[in-house]
C-alpha positions as CSV (number, residue, x, y, z in Angstrom):
1,M,106.0,134.7,132.5
2,N,103.4,133.2,130.1
3,F,103.8,129.1,129.0
4,F,106.4,129.8,126.1
5,S,109.1,131.7,127.9
6,H,108.5,129.1,131.2
7,M,108.9,126.3,128.4
8,A,112.5,128.4,127.4
9,D,113.8,127.4,130.7
10,W,113.1,123.7,131.2
11,P,116.3,122.4,129.3
12,T,118.1,124.3,132.4
13,K,116.3,122.2,134.6
14,R,116.0,118.3,136.0
15,W,112.6,117.2,135.6
16,P,111.8,118.0,132.0
17,W,115.0,115.7,130.8
18,L,113.4,113.0,133.6
19,M,109.9,113.4,132.1
20,L,111.8,112.4,128.5
21,M,113.7,109.4,129.8
22,L,110.6,108.0,131.6
23,S,108.2,108.5,128.6
24,A,111.0,106.5,126.7
25,L,111.7,103.8,129.4
26,F,107.4,103.5,129.4
27,L,107.9,102.7,125.3
28,E,111.0,100.0,126.1
29,I,109.0,98.2,128.6
30,S,105.7,98.4,126.6
31,A,107.8,97.0,124.0
32,L,109.4,94.0,125.7
33,Y,105.2,93.7,127.2
34,F,104.1,92.9,123.5
35,Q,107.0,91.0,123.0
36,Y,106.9,88.7,125.3
37,G,103.6,89.1,127.2
38,M,101.3,89.3,123.9
39,N,103.8,87.4,121.8
40,L,104.1,89.2,119.1
41,K,107.5,89.0,117.5
42,P,109.3,91.9,116.5
43,C,110.4,93.2,113.0
44,I,114.0,94.7,112.0
45,M,111.8,98.0,111.3
46,C,110.6,97.4,115.1
47,I,114.3,96.6,116.6
48,Y,115.3,100.0,114.8
49,Q,112.4,102.2,116.4
50,R,113.2,100.5,119.6
51,N,116.8,101.8,118.7
52,A,115.7,105.5,118.4
53,V,113.6,104.9,121.7
54,F,117.0,104.0,123.7
55,G,118.2,106.8,121.8
56,L,115.9,109.4,123.4
57,L,116.5,107.2,126.9
58,L,119.7,108.0,127.0
59,A,119.0,111.7,125.6
60,G,117.0,112.2,128.8
61,L,119.8,110.4,131.2
62,V,122.1,112.8,129.4
63,G,120.2,116.0,129.9
64,M,119.1,114.7,133.5
65,F,122.9,114.6,134.7
66,L,124.5,117.5,132.7
67,H,121.3,119.8,132.3
68,A,123.7,122.8,134.1
69,Y,126.0,122.8,131.2
70,G,125.4,124.2,127.9
71,V,127.4,121.4,126.5
72,G,125.2,118.7,128.1
73,R,122.6,120.1,126.7
74,F,123.9,120.2,123.2
75,I,124.8,116.5,123.3
76,A,121.1,115.8,125.0
77,F,119.4,117.7,122.0
78,S,121.6,116.0,119.4
79,L,120.4,112.8,120.7
80,W,116.9,113.7,121.2
81,A,116.5,115.0,117.8
82,V,118.4,112.3,115.8
83,S,116.3,109.7,117.9
84,A,113.3,111.5,117.3
85,V,113.6,112.4,113.6
86,W,115.3,108.5,112.5
87,G,112.4,107.1,114.7
88,L,109.8,108.9,112.5
89,L,111.8,108.0,109.3
90,I,111.7,104.2,110.3
91,A,107.9,104.3,111.3
92,N,107.1,106.0,108.1
93,E,108.8,103.4,106.5
94,H,107.3,100.5,108.2
95,L,104.1,101.6,107.9
96,D,105.2,102.3,103.9
97,I,105.6,98.5,103.8
98,Q,102.4,97.2,105.9
99,T,100.4,99.3,103.3
100,A,102.1,98.5,100.3
101,A,99.7,98.1,97.1
102,N,102.2,95.1,96.0
103,P,103.9,92.9,99.1
104,F,105.9,91.0,97.2
105,F,108.3,93.9,95.9
106,T,108.7,95.0,99.2
107,V,111.8,94.6,101.3
108,C,112.5,94.1,105.2
109,E,115.9,92.7,106.5
110,I,116.6,89.7,108.3
111,V,119.5,90.5,110.2
112,P,119.8,94.2,112.1
113,N,122.2,96.2,110.1
114,F,124.5,97.1,113.4
115,P,127.9,98.4,113.0
116,S,130.2,95.3,113.4
117,W,131.7,96.8,116.8
118,L,128.0,97.1,118.5
119,P,126.4,93.6,117.4
120,L,123.8,94.1,119.8
121,H,121.5,91.4,118.4
122,E,124.1,89.2,119.0
123,W,125.2,90.4,122.8
124,I,121.6,90.8,124.2
125,P,119.3,88.5,121.3
126,A,116.1,88.8,123.8
127,V,116.2,92.3,123.0
128,F,117.4,93.4,119.4
129,A,116.9,90.0,117.8
130,A,114.6,90.4,115.0
131,T,112.0,87.8,115.0
132,G,108.9,89.0,113.0
133,D,108.3,89.9,109.6
134,C,107.5,93.7,108.4
135,G,104.5,93.6,106.7
136,D,102.8,91.7,109.4
137,I,99.9,93.4,111.2
138,D,99.4,91.6,114.8
139,W,98.3,94.2,116.8
140,S,95.9,97.5,116.4
141,F,94.4,100.2,118.4
142,M,91.6,102.4,117.0
143,D,92.1,101.1,113.1
144,M,96.3,101.9,113.3
145,S,99.0,99.5,113.7
146,M,102.2,99.5,115.7
147,P,103.9,101.6,113.2
148,A,101.4,104.2,113.0
149,W,101.1,104.8,116.5
150,M,104.7,104.9,116.2
151,Q,104.7,107.7,114.0
152,V,102.5,109.6,116.1
153,I,105.0,109.1,118.8
154,F,107.6,110.0,117.3
155,A,106.0,113.1,115.9
156,V,105.2,114.4,118.9
157,Y,108.7,114.0,120.3
158,S,110.1,115.7,117.2
159,A,107.2,118.6,117.1
160,L,108.4,118.7,121.3
161,L,111.3,119.3,120.6
162,A,111.1,121.8,117.9
163,V,109.0,124.0,120.4
164,V,111.4,123.8,123.5
165,L,114.2,125.0,121.2
166,I,112.8,127.5,119.6
167,A,111.4,128.9,122.7
168,R,115.0,128.5,124.0
169,L,117.1,129.9,121.2
170,A,114.3,132.5,120.9
171,R,114.8,134.0,124.7
172,H,117.9,133.1,125.5
173,R,119.6,132.8,122.3
174,S,122.1,130.1,123.4
175,I,121.2,126.2,124.2
C-alpha cells in the first residue's frame, strides 16, 4: 500500500483528527503566550485568525468523535476547509496592511465584527478583544512577521486538506 492510499484512510481513523485538533490547540496556546507572556497586543485581524484556528480545533474535535460516520467527516472537512481558507485570506489581508506602501490608507477595524448573537469579544474579552494595531510589526522570526507565518500555516492546513480529500475521493469515491 503506497502512502497516498494510506492517506485515503486517515479520515476514518481518530488519530489524524486528534493531530489536527492538537496542532490548532498548540497555535491557540501560542497566541495566548504571545499576548500575555510577551505582551503583544492582538489586532482585529489577529483575532479573526485566532477564530479560524478555533475552527480548525473544532474540525479536529468533530472528526475525532464522528470519524466513523460520513456525515461527521463531511462536517469536519467542511469546518476544516472554511477555517483554513478563511484564515489564509485574513492572513493575506493582514500582511497587505502591514506591507502597504502608504499605511495611512489601510483600514483596520477596532471592534470585531462578530454576529450579534455571538459577541465573543464581550463574552471572553481576554481572548477575543482586539487591543493592537494591524499595521504594527511587533514580532518577527526569520524576517517574517506574524501574519506571514500565519499565511504559511494556513496554506499548509489548506494543502493538507486538499491532499487528504483528493486521496480519499480518488480511492473511495466518498468522504
